[in-house]
C-alpha positions in Angstrom: -0.2 -1.6 -58.9 3.0 -3.3 -59.9 5.2 -5.2 -57.4 7.6 -2.3 -57.3 4.9 0.1 -56.2 2.9 -2.1 -53.9 4.6 -1.7 -50.4 2.4 1.2 -49.4 -0.7 -0.8 -50.2 0.4 -3.5 -47.8 -0.8 -1.4 -44.9 -4.3 -1.4 -46.3 -6.8 -4.0 -45.3 -7.4 -6.6 -48.0 -10.9 -7.8 -47.2 -12.5 -6.6 -50.4 -11.6 -7.9 -53.9 -10.0 -5.1 -55.8 -12.3 -5.4 -58.8 -15.5 -3.8 -60.1 -18.7 -5.8 -59.6 -22.4 -5.1 -60.2 -24.7 -7.2 -58.2 -27.7 -4.9 -58.9 -28.5 -1.8 -60.9 -27.0 1.4 -59.3 -28.5 2.4 -56.9 -29.7 -1.0 -55.7 -32.9 -1.8 -53.8 -31.3 -1.6 -50.3 -29.6 1.7 -51.1 -32.8 3.1 -52.5 -34.7 2.2 -49.4 -32.1 3.8 -47.1 -32.0 6.9 -49.3 -35.8 7.2 -48.8 -35.3 7.0 -45.1 -32.5 9.6 -45.3 -34.9 12.0 -47.1 -37.3 11.6 -44.2 -34.7 12.2 -41.5 -31.9 14.4 -43.0 -32.1 18.0 -44.1 -32.3 18.5 -47.9 -29.5 21.0 -47.5 -27.1 18.1 -47.8 -26.6 17.1 -51.4 -25.3 13.8 -52.7 -23.3 12.7 -55.7 -24.5 9.2 -55.9 -27.3 7.8 -53.7 -25.7 4.6 -52.7 -25.0 3.6 -49.1 -21.5 2.1 -48.4 -21.0 -0.9 -46.2 -17.3 -1.3 -46.5 -14.3 0.3 -48.3 -10.9 -0.9 -49.1 -8.1 0.3 -51.4 -9.7 1.6 -54.5 -13.1 -0.1 -53.9 -16.4 1.0 -52.2 -18.8 -1.8 -51.5 -22.4 -0.8 -51.0 -25.1 -2.4 -49.0 -26.4 -4.3 -52.1 -23.0 -5.9 -52.7 -22.0 -3.7 -55.6 -18.3 -2.9 -55.8 -17.6 0.6 -57.1 -14.3 2.0 -58.3 -13.5 5.0 -56.1 -12.2 8.0 -58.1 -13.2 10.4 -55.2 -11.4 9.3 -52.0 -14.0 11.1 -50.0 -12.9 14.3 -51.9 -9.2 13.7 -51.4 -9.5 12.5 -47.8 -8.8 8.8 -47.8 -5.6 9.0 -49.9 -4.0 5.9 -48.2 -7.3 3.9 -48.3 -10.5 4.1 -46.4 -9.5 1.1 -44.2 -5.8 1.5 -43.8 -4.5 -1.0 -41.2 -2.0 1.2 -39.5 -4.5 4.0 -39.1 -7.0 1.5 -37.5 -4.3 0.1 -35.2 -3.2 3.5 -33.9 -6.7 4.9 -33.5 -7.9 1.7 -31.8 -5.0 1.8 -29.3 -5.8 5.4 -28.5 -9.5 4.6 -28.1 -8.6 2.2 -25.3 -6.6 4.9 -23.5 -9.0 7.9 -23.8 -11.0 9.7 -26.5 -10.6 13.3 -25.5 -9.3 15.6 -22.8 -9.2 18.9 -24.8 -5.5 19.9 -25.5 -6.2 23.3 -24.0 -7.1 21.7 -20.7 -4.6 18.8 -20.4 -2.0 17.9 -23.0 -1.1 14.7 -24.8 2.1 13.8 -26.8 0.5 12.9 -30.1 -0.6 16.6 -30.7 3.0 17.7 -30.3 4.3 14.9 -32.5 2.0 15.8 -35.4 3.1 19.4 -35.0 6.7 18.4 -35.1 6.3 16.4 -38.3 4.5 19.2 -40.0 7.1 21.7 -38.9 9.8 19.5 -40.4 8.1 18.7 -43.7 6.0 21.8 -44.7 7.9 23.9 -47.3 10.0 26.8 -45.9 13.5 27.1 -44.7 12.6 28.8 -41.4 11.6 28.0 -37.9 7.9 26.9 -37.7 5.1 26.4 -35.3 1.9 24.5 -35.8 -1.7 24.7 -34.5 -4.1 21.8 -35.0 -7.9 22.1 -35.5 -10.6 19.8 -36.9 -11.7 21.1 -40.4 -10.3 22.8 -43.3 -12.5 25.8 -42.9 -11.2 26.2 -39.3 -7.7 26.1 -40.6 -8.4 28.9 -43.1 -10.2 31.1 -40.5 -7.4 30.6 -38.0 -4.8 31.5 -40.6 -6.7 34.8 -41.2 -6.8 35.4 -37.4 -3.0 34.8 -37.1 -2.2 37.0 -40.0 -4.3 39.8 -38.7 -2.8 39.5 -35.2 0.7 39.5 -36.5 0.3 42.4 -39.0 -2.3 44.6 -37.4 -4.1 44.7 -40.7 -7.6 43.5 -41.7 -8.0 42.9 -45.4 -7.6 39.4 -47.0 -6.9 38.9 -50.7 -8.4 35.9 -52.4 -8.6 34.8 -56.0 -11.0 34.0 -58.8 -12.1 30.3 -58.8 -11.1 29.9 -55.1 -12.7 27.6 -52.7 -11.8 27.8 -49.0 -14.8 26.4 -47.0 -18.4 26.7 -45.9 -18.1 28.7 -42.7 -19.2 32.4 -42.9 -15.7 33.8 -43.4 -14.6 31.1 -45.8 -17.8 31.4 -47.9 -16.9 35.1 -48.3 -13.4 33.9 -49.5 -14.9 31.3 -51.9 -15.7 32.4 -55.4 -18.4 30.0 -56.5 -21.9 31.3 -55.8 -24.0 28.1 -56.2 -24.2 26.1 -54.1 -21.7 27.6 -51.6 -22.7 31.2 -51.2 -26.3 31.2 -52.5 -28.8 32.7 -50.0 -26.3 32.8 -47.1 -25.2 36.5 -47.1 -24.3 39.0 -46.0 -20.8 38.0 -45.6 -17.9 39.4 -43.6 -16.3 42.5 -45.0 -12.6 43.1 -45.8 -12.4 40.3 -48.4 -11.0 41.4 -51.8 -10.9 39.2 -54.9 -8.2 39.3 -57.5 -7.4 37.6 -60.8 -6.0 34.1 -61.0 -3.7 32.7 -63.7 -5.9 30.2 -65.5 -4.1 29.2 -68.7 -7.3 28.1 -70.4 -9.5 31.0 -69.3 -7.2 34.0 -68.7 -8.3 36.7 -66.2 -11.1 39.0 -67.4 -12.0 36.7 -70.3 -15.7 35.7 -70.6 -16.8 32.1 -70.1 -17.1 31.8 -73.9 -15.1 33.4 -76.6 -12.0 33.5 -74.5 -8.6 34.2 -76.0 -7.4 30.7 -75.2 -7.9 27.9 -77.6 -9.0 24.4 -76.5 -6.1 22.0 -76.4 -3.6 20.2 -74.3 -2.6 22.1 -71.2 1.1 23.1 -71.4 0.8 24.4 -67.8 1.6 27.8 -69.2 5.2 26.9 -70.2 4.7 28.5 -73.7 5.2 32.3 -74.2 1.4 32.6 -74.1 1.3 30.8 -70.8 4.0 33.1 -69.4 1.9 36.0 -70.6 -1.1 34.7 -68.6 1.0 34.7 -65.4 2.4 38.2 -66.0 -1.0 39.7 -66.9 -2.6 38.1 -63.8 0.2 39.4 -61.5 -0.2 42.9 -62.9 -3.9 42.7 -62.2 -3.2 41.4 -58.6 -0.8 44.3 -57.9 -3.3 46.8 -59.3 -6.0 45.4 -57.0 -3.6 45.7 -54.0 -2.8 49.3 -55.0 -6.5 50.2 -55.5 -7.3 49.1 -51.9 -4.1 50.1 -50.2 -1.5 47.3 -50.0 -0.7 48.2 -46.4 -4.3 47.3 -45.4 -3.9 43.6 -46.4 -3.0 41.1 -43.7 -2.9 38.0 -45.9 -3.3 36.7 -49.4 -4.7 33.1 -49.6 -4.1 30.9 -52.6 -4.6 27.2 -53.5 -1.5 26.0 -55.4 -3.9 24.0 -57.5 -7.4 25.3 -57.2 -9.8 22.5 -56.2 -13.5 23.3 -56.5 -12.6 26.0 -59.0 -11.8 23.2 -61.5 -8.3 21.7 -60.6 -6.8 24.8 -62.2 -3.0 24.7 -62.3 -1.9 28.3 -62.4 0.5 29.4 -65.1 4.1 28.9 -64.0 5.5 32.0 -62.4 2.2 33.0 -60.8 2.9 31.6 -57.4 6.4 33.0 -57.4 5.0 36.3 -58.4 2.6 36.2 -55.5 5.5 35.4 -53.2 7.3 38.5 -54.5 4.2 40.7 -54.0 3.7 39.4 -50.5 7.3 40.2 -49.6 7.1 43.7 -51.3 4.0 44.8 -49.3 4.5 42.9 -46.1 1.5 40.6 -46.6 1.3 37.1 -45.2 1.2 34.5 -48.0 -1.1 31.6 -47.1 -0.9 28.4 -49.1 -4.1 26.5 -48.8 -2.9 22.9 -49.4 -6.0 21.4 -47.9 -6.9 19.4 -51.0 -3.7 19.4 -53.0 -1.3 18.6 -50.1 -0.3 15.4 -48.3 1.1 13.7 -51.4 -1.9 14.1 -53.6 0.1 15.7 -56.5 3.2 13.4 -56.3 5.0 15.7 -53.9 4.2 16.1 -50.3 2.9 19.6 -51.0 1.8 21.0 -54.4 3.6 24.3 -53.9 6.9 22.4 -54.1 6.5 22.2 -57.9 7.3 25.9 -58.1 9.7 26.0 -55.2 7.4 28.5 -53.3 6.8 28.4 -49.6 4.0 30.1 -47.9 4.5 32.0 -44.7 1.6 29.9 -43.5 0.6 26.5 -45.0 -2.8 24.8 -44.4 -3.4 21.1 -44.4 -6.5 19.0 -43.7 -8.5 16.3 -45.7 -5.8 13.5 -46.2 -4.0 14.6 -43.1 -6.0 12.2 -40.9 -7.2 9.8 -43.6 -10.8 10.4 -42.8 -10.5 11.2 -39.1 -11.2 15.0 -38.9 -8.0 17.0 -38.5 -6.5 20.2 -39.9 -3.4 22.2 -39.3 -2.0 25.7 -39.7 1.8 25.6 -40.0 3.8 28.8 -40.3 6.7 31.0 -39.4 7.3 30.9 -35.7 7.1 34.7 -35.3 3.7 34.8 -37.0 2.3 31.8 -35.2 3.4 33.1 -31.8 2.1 36.6 -32.4 -1.3 35.5 -31.1 -2.0 35.9 -27.4 -2.3 32.8 -25.2 -5.8 31.4 -25.5 -6.5 33.2 -28.8 -6.3 29.9 -30.7 -8.0 26.6 -30.0 -11.2 24.7 -30.0 -12.8 22.0 -27.9 -12.0 19.3 -30.5 -8.9 20.9 -32.0 -6.3 18.2 -32.5 -8.4 15.4 -31.0 -6.1 12.5 -29.9 -7.8 10.0 -32.1 -7.2 12.2 -35.1 -3.6 12.8 -34.1 -2.9 9.1 -34.0 -4.5 8.8 -37.5 -2.2 11.5 -38.8 0.9 9.8 -37.3 -0.1 6.6 -39.2 -0.4 8.7 -42.4 3.1 10.1 -41.8 4.4 6.5 -41.4 2.8 5.6 -44.8 4.8 8.3 -46.6 8.2 7.3 -45.1 9.4 5.0 -47.9 8.3 7.2 -50.8 6.0 4.6 -52.3 2.9 6.7 -52.1 4.5 9.7 -53.9 5.7 7.3 -56.6 2.1 5.9 -56.8 0.7 9.4 -57.3 3.1 10.0 -60.2 2.3 6.6 -61.7 -1.4 7.4 -61.5 -0.8 10.5 -63.5 1.1 8.6 -66.2 -1.7 6.1 -66.6 -4.5 8.7 -66.6 -2.6 10.9 -69.1 -2.1 7.9 -71.4 -5.8 7.1 -71.5 -7.5 10.4 -71.2 -5.3 13.2 -72.4 -5.8 12.1 -76.1 -9.5 12.9 -75.7 -8.6 16.6 -76.1 -7.6 15.9 -79.7 -10.1 13.0 -80.3 -13.3 14.8 -79.3 -14.7 18.3 -79.8 -15.9 18.6 -76.2 -12.8 18.0 -74.0 -11.2 21.4 -73.9 -8.3 20.6 -71.5 -6.7 17.8 -69.5 -4.8 19.2 -66.5 -3.6 18.5 -63.0 -0.7 16.8 -61.3 -0.2 13.4 -59.7 -3.5 11.9 -58.6 -5.3 15.3 -58.8 -6.4 15.4 -62.4 -9.3 16.8 -64.4 -11.0 17.1 -67.7 -12.8 20.4 -68.6 -15.7 20.1 -71.0 -16.4 23.0 -73.4 -17.3 23.6 -77.0 -14.2 23.8 -79.2 -13.2 27.3 -80.3 -15.7 29.2 -78.2 -14.9 27.4 -74.9 -18.6 27.6 -74.0 -18.8 25.5 -70.8 -20.7 22.2 -71.1 -21.9 21.1 -67.7 -24.6 19.1 -69.4 -22.0 16.8 -70.8 -20.3 16.4 -67.4 -23.6 15.3 -65.9 -24.2 12.8 -68.6 -20.7 11.3 -68.5 -20.9 11.0 -64.7 -24.3 9.4 -64.8 -23.0 6.7 -67.3 -19.9 6.1 -65.1 -22.0 5.7 -62.0 -24.4 3.3 -63.8 -21.3 1.1 -64.6 -19.8 1.2 -61.1 -17.3 4.0 -61.4 -17.6 6.9 -58.9 -16.6 10.3 -60.4 -16.9 13.9 -59.1 -17.5 17.1 -60.9 -16.2 20.6 -60.0 -15.4 24.0 -61.7 -16.9 27.4 -61.6 -19.3 26.4 -64.4 -19.7 22.8 -63.2 -18.1 21.6 -66.4 -15.1 19.7 -65.0 -14.7 16.0 -64.1 -12.1 15.6 -61.4 -10.2 12.4 -60.5 -9.0 11.8 -57.0 -8.3 8.1 -56.7 -6.7 6.7 -53.6 -2.9 6.7 -53.8 -3.1 2.9 -53.1 -5.3 2.0 -56.0 -3.9 -0.8 -58.2 -3.0 -0.1 -61.8 -5.4 -2.8 -63.0 -8.3 -1.3 -61.1 -7.3 2.3 -62.2 -7.2 1.2 -65.8 -10.6 -0.5 -65.6 -12.2 2.7 -64.3 -10.5 4.9 -66.8 -11.7 2.8 -69.7 -15.2 3.1 -68.5 -14.8 6.9 -68.2 -13.0 7.2 -71.6 -15.8 5.2 -73.3 -18.5 7.3 -71.6 -16.9 10.5 -72.9 -16.5 9.2 -76.4 -20.1 8.0 -76.5 -21.5 11.3 -75.1 -19.3 13.2 -77.6 -20.9 11.4 -80.6 -24.4 11.3 -79.1 -24.4 7.5 -78.5 -27.5 6.6 -76.4 -27.0 5.6 -72.8 -27.2 1.9 -71.9 -30.4 0.8 -70.3 -29.2 -2.0 -68.2 -31.7 -3.3 -65.7 -29.6 -6.2 -64.5 -26.0 -6.8 -63.6 -23.8 -6.6 -66.7 -20.6 -8.3 -65.4 -19.1 -10.3 -62.6 
């Protein structure tokens, strides 16, 4: 990170060198031993991306128990956006810890809950009076948004979209599109959930996984006439779905402005505005699920700002508390107040430690540096990775915004998904000390979620490893077989 973009990083602890370092192979012997213990004690229902145990984290670095320093391109799945050991977060949480850890806001109140709500009411998109309710997890926020919409409208159905992800609770599993691992073996699910087409520029609605009408190439975000056609066709399909089921039966439509687990899909321009118009036309509550894309991740505070669209209700979580569990439902005052007293809440909802963490996060965004960092991250990632679309026959699309970016792997021409390549590329990155994540309906997308405080030098180092891994896999270059540290 250059000097002009370094002020936000000043609030992060600087105990760890911001450089990649391999002391052992990955995973190392201590991590391997701890993983064996984990297998003896923890349910197999929890998966893991990389079986290393972290001892400390700082800035863009995760240091494991074997002394390896890994470059963090995950941020705890978009959670630790201002660093996993941010100084101000630690100070505020520690001070609160000395006063009290919990009272339950529904029993006795505390000011930090109200202050978090006030900030969100002022900053969430929408030129109207707002109210906020705080909870603990993203899934809770989604479920409570549905409750609020049903209470306000007297309707029951909820419209969701292809490639959506909204959580792991029973209701949010029904709203989530991806079967494995999220829905598999867990049904039956709640009724009244209806799925509609999304506006994926690479894979238009109703097109098969392979042989789709789109051609692999750089994502123009739907700005071309073809992209505009994708939005129009998807909106026509959405309205047809509403009419099929009766539009006056829908309480809410819930959409991610950039679909997360579905593959970091940026909808074709005009789609979100079209959904806003449909919601207004039929009296449906438009819910913007900004749980992953919000809180500065895309270079604006909220991803929906790119299209100038405001939800009637907006959901935040993940980066809201920088790792301390907190979620929020912010919406039109009339909607939020439609629920009877006592109808919303939860024992841990808006825990005071989490509220203090959120107030520290808000402070970090005050000077604009973090948003500038997100935009600078996008510039660097585009510079190094976007050319792979033309340079290889396996990267079908580069897409995303800010520090929420992705590469989709598919055969050129047919767009047949290649999750096998994603697994191989990720394994090579992990071996070399770069943590990457995958996503997508077909598991064929590598997603990048670096902390907004990562230095440019560290970012470029990790991207070079990823770039080379993709090139090597694309041409069939054998994997390295290092059995000892390869660099200092």
